[in-house]
C-alpha positions in Angstrom: 144.4 17.5 75.9 140.9 19.2 75.8 139.7 21.7 78.2 137.0 20.4 80.4 134.2 22.6 78.9 134.5 21.4 75.4 134.0 18.0 73.6 135.9 16.5 70.6 133.6 15.2 67.8 133.7 13.7 64.3 131.2 13.7 61.5 131.2 12.9 57.7 130.6 15.7 55.3 131.0 15.2 51.5 132.2 11.7 52.2 135.1 13.0 54.3 135.7 12.8 58.0 135.8 16.2 59.7 136.7 16.8 63.2 135.4 19.6 65.3 135.3 20.8 68.9 132.2 21.9 70.5 131.8 24.5 73.3 128.7 25.8 75.3 126.5 22.9 73.9 123.6 24.0 75.8 123.1 27.4 74.2 120.5 27.9 71.4 122.6 30.5 69.3 125.6 29.1 67.4 128.9 30.5 66.2 131.1 28.5 63.6 134.8 29.7 64.2 136.9 28.4 61.3 140.8 28.6 61.5 143.4 29.8 59.0 145.2 28.0 56.1 148.0 25.9 57.8 146.4 26.0 61.2 143.7 23.9 63.3 140.3 24.5 64.9 142.3 24.5 68.3 143.5 28.0 67.5 140.0 29.2 68.4 140.1 27.9 72.0 140.4 31.3 73.7 137.6 33.0 71.6 135.4 29.8 71.8 135.7 29.6 75.6 135.0 33.3 75.9 131.9 33.1 73.4 130.6 29.8 75.1 129.2 31.8 78.0 126.5 32.8 75.6 126.7 30.7 72.4 127.3 27.2 71.3 130.5 27.4 69.3 131.8 24.8 66.8 135.3 24.9 65.7 136.2 22.6 62.7 139.4 21.3 61.5 139.4 21.7 57.6 140.1 18.8 55.6 143.8 18.0 55.6 144.4 19.7 58.8 144.4 18.6 62.4 142.3 15.6 63.1 140.3 15.7 60.0 140.9 13.4 57.2 143.3 14.1 54.6 141.9 14.3 51.0 142.5 11.5 48.7 142.0 13.9 45.8 144.0 17.0 46.8 144.1 18.6 43.4 140.2 18.9 43.4 139.3 19.1 47.1 141.9 21.5 48.4 140.1 24.5 47.2 137.6 27.1 48.5 134.7 25.6 46.6 135.0 22.2 48.4 135.7 23.9 51.7 132.3 25.8 51.2 130.6 22.6 50.5 132.2 21.1 53.6 131.0 24.0 55.6 127.3 23.8 54.3 127.3 19.9 55.0 128.5 20.6 58.4 125.9 23.2 59.1 123.2 20.7 57.9 124.7 17.8 60.0 124.4 20.2 63.1 121.0 21.3 62.2 121.9 24.9 62.1 119.3 27.2 60.4 120.8 30.5 61.4 124.2 31.2 63.0 127.1 33.4 63.2 130.4 33.1 61.5 134.0 33.9 62.7 136.9 33.0 60.3 140.6 33.7 60.6 142.3 34.2 57.3 141.2 31.2 55.1 138.4 30.5 57.5 137.2 34.1 56.7 137.2 33.3 53.1 135.1 30.2 53.5 132.5 32.1 55.5 132.5 34.9 52.9 132.0 32.5 49.9 129.5 30.5 52.0 127.5 33.5 52.9 127.3 34.5 49.2 126.5 30.8 48.2 124.9 27.9 49.9 124.8 29.5 53.4 123.0 32.8 52.1 120.4 33.9 54.6 121.7 31.4 57.2 124.8 33.3 58.4 123.5 36.1 60.3 126.8 38.1 61.0 130.2 37.7 59.7 133.6 38.4 61.3 136.5 38.3 59.0 139.8 38.1 61.0 142.5 39.6 58.6 140.7 38.5 55.6 138.9 40.1 52.7 137.8 39.7 49.0 141.3 40.3 47.8 144.6 39.3 49.2 148.2 40.8 48.6 150.1 38.5 46.0 153.5 39.0 48.1 152.0 37.6 51.2 150.4 34.7 49.4 153.8 33.9 48.0 155.3 34.1 51.6 152.7 31.6 52.8 153.3 29.3 50.0 157.1 29.3 50.5 156.6 27.6 54.0 153.2 26.1 53.9 154.0 23.8 50.9 157.3 22.4 52.5 156.6 22.4 56.4 159.6 22.4 58.6 160.4 19.3 60.6 162.4 19.0 63.9 163.9 16.4 66.3 162.0 18.0 69.2 158.8 19.6 70.1 160.6 22.5 71.8 162.2 23.2 68.5 159.0 23.1 66.8 157.7 25.6 69.1 160.5 28.0 68.6 159.6 27.7 64.9 155.9 28.5 65.5 157.0 31.5 67.7 159.0 32.8 64.7 156.6 32.5 61.8 153.6 33.2 63.7 155.1 36.3 65.4 152.7 38.5 63.5 149.8 37.0 65.7 150.8 39.4 68.4 151.1 38.6 72.1 150.5 35.0 73.4 151.4 33.6 76.7 154.0 31.0 77.0 151.2 28.5 77.8 149.5 29.7 74.8 152.4 29.1 72.5 153.0 25.6 74.1 149.3 24.7 73.4 149.4 26.1 69.9 152.4 23.9 69.3 151.0 20.7 70.9 147.7 21.0 69.3 149.2 21.3 65.8 152.1 18.7 65.8 152.3 15.3 64.1 155.3 12.9 64.1 156.8 11.7 60.9 157.9 8.2 60.2 161.5 9.1 60.9 160.6 10.4 64.3 160.8 14.1 63.8 157.7 16.4 64.5 156.1 18.8 62.0 153.0 21.0 61.7 149.7 18.9 61.6 148.5 19.3 58.1 148.8 17.8 54.7 151.4 19.7 52.8 149.4 19.0 49.6 146.9 21.6 50.6 149.3 24.2 49.0 147.8 22.8 45.6 145.0 25.3 46.2 147.5 28.0 45.1 148.8 26.2 41.9 145.3 24.6 40.8 143.0 27.2 41.8 145.0 30.5 41.4 141.9 32.8 41.8 140.5 31.2 44.7 140.8 34.3 47.0 139.6 36.9 44.6 136.1 37.3 45.9 134.9 40.7 45.0 131.8 39.5 43.2 130.7 37.4 46.1 131.5 40.4 48.4 129.4 42.7 46.4 126.5 40.4 46.7 126.3 40.1 50.5 123.7 41.7 52.5 124.7 41.1 56.2 126.6 42.8 58.9 130.3 42.4 58.5 133.1 43.1 60.8 136.7 42.9 59.8 139.5 42.9 62.1 142.7 43.9 60.3 146.2 43.5 61.9 147.8 46.8 61.6 150.9 45.5 60.1 149.2 42.7 58.0 150.8 42.1 54.7 147.9 40.1 53.5 145.1 42.4 53.9 146.1 45.7 52.7 144.7 49.1 53.8 143.5 49.9 50.2 141.5 46.6 50.3 139.7 47.4 53.6 138.8 50.9 52.4 137.1 49.3 49.4 135.4 46.9 51.9 134.0 49.9 53.8 132.6 51.5 50.6 131.0 48.6 48.6 129.0 45.4 49.1 128.0 45.1 52.7 130.1 48.0 53.9 132.1 46.4 56.5 133.1 47.8 59.8 136.9 47.7 59.8 138.9 47.6 63.2 142.6 47.6 63.1 144.3 45.7 65.8 147.4 47.2 67.2 150.4 45.0 67.8 149.5 42.4 65.2 150.2 41.6 61.5 148.7 38.5 60.0 146.5 37.4 61.9 145.3 38.5 65.4 145.3 35.5 67.6 141.8 36.3 69.0 143.1 36.0 72.6 143.2 39.3 74.3 140.3 40.9 76.2 139.9 43.7 73.6 139.9 41.3 70.7 137.3 38.9 72.5 135.1 41.9 73.4 135.0 43.2 69.9 133.7 39.9 68.6 131.3 39.4 71.4 129.8 42.9 70.9 129.5 42.4 67.2 127.5 39.1 67.6 125.4 40.4 70.4 124.2 43.3 68.4 122.1 41.0 66.2 
């Protein structure tokens, strides 16, 4: 069930149906808020609701996730290059000439690559939520281990307990937020069990596009303000990487988020204020 102040929408990008929620439709300035690898756009509900007091906020489901179409060509389309093409097509569909980008994990990589590519000059400010131009190999292996073979359970309650375990690094979430995270990313299998709401084939990105998340050349080409939020215990975005991000390319502002690993849930007053202040400084 959607909150009353947002709408559910579908459009076609690159021949694929993409679902997105829209908040604050009456505002002139826009933020695209893009979720992480095995998640959905509904993860952005808290930050979108907060930002929608000032901005129009668009929260897409990546192809193969949530309510967006699953790819009929997974080896070719579940990769950063295609996600960037989808992002550019979505911006065109929505008539966005200049806008901000907020991306968690994979969503940050899409924004980084798009800002260095087809959306260069159109993305005004970029927030990377626990993402950078190089990710730790060990953490990628950890993510592959569960993302490629998603767990399935007899009940939604069991699935929620699973989410509470694997996404514990998100930091604090209320009981209601854990319940909504579960209900907005659940699908039922033919045998009646429930499982996370994504296409398991999306893990082909890691086998067919092994260097997808090595983006230093794109990073060094950026010329826009960048804020990077790093979970203080993140095993994906390492301190040595954020130190390089401070010193090269757009020279990001780095803020460590206490009590989180990969990736901060963007649901506490401090986190929301960081994002809002950064965009408002434009």
